[in-house]
C-alpha positions in Angstrom: 20.2 5.3 67.3 19.2 3.5 70.4 21.6 2.7 73.2 21.4 -1.0 74.1 19.9 -1.6 77.6 21.6 -3.6 80.2 19.7 -6.2 82.2 19.0 -3.6 84.9 17.7 -1.0 82.4 14.1 -1.0 81.2 12.3 0.8 78.4 9.7 3.0 80.1 7.0 5.4 79.0 6.8 8.8 80.5 3.4 9.4 82.2 3.4 13.1 81.2 4.4 13.0 77.5 4.2 9.3 76.6 7.8 9.4 75.3 9.8 6.1 75.5 13.0 6.3 77.5 15.5 4.0 79.2 15.6 3.9 83.0 17.8 3.9 84.9 20.6 5.6 83.0 23.6 6.9 85.0 23.7 10.7 85.1 20.2 11.1 83.8 17.6 13.1 85.7 14.8 10.8 84.6 12.7 8.9 87.2 10.7 5.7 87.0 7.7 7.6 85.8 9.0 10.7 84.0 11.6 11.3 81.2 14.4 13.7 81.7 12.5 16.6 80.1 9.3 16.2 82.1 11.1 15.9 85.4 11.9 19.6 85.1 8.2 20.5 84.8 6.6 21.7 88.0 4.8 18.9 89.7 1.3 20.5 89.5 1.7 21.1 85.8 3.1 17.6 85.3 0.0 16.1 87.1 -2.3 17.9 84.6 -0.2 16.6 81.7 -0.5 13.1 83.1 -4.3 13.4 83.2 -4.4 14.8 79.7 -2.1 12.0 78.4 -4.3 9.4 80.0 -7.5 10.9 78.5 -6.0 11.2 75.0 -4.9 7.5 75.2 -8.4 6.5 76.3 -9.9 8.4 73.4 -7.5 6.9 70.9 -8.3 3.4 72.1 -12.0 4.1 71.9 -11.7 5.4 68.4 -9.6 2.3 67.4 -12.4 0.0 68.8 -15.1 2.0 66.9 -13.2 1.8 63.6 -12.7 -1.9 64.0 -16.4 -2.6 64.7 -18.4 -3.4 61.6 -21.2 -0.9 60.8 -24.6 -1.8 62.2 -27.3 -2.2 59.7 
């Protein structure tokens, strides 16, 4: 069940794991760019996860475009 967001809260997507989370939430360790779980990951490791997440997203979008394209022939 989702907690309703106030006007100052926004649904964000974590740059490291792509999980959706509300920000800001009082008492939460989350930041504008990372969910509560990923904030605890060392910064160097988190940066690698961000790059991998970006690349996976690019590949998924590319695959979606290729599947939508009619076969040449």
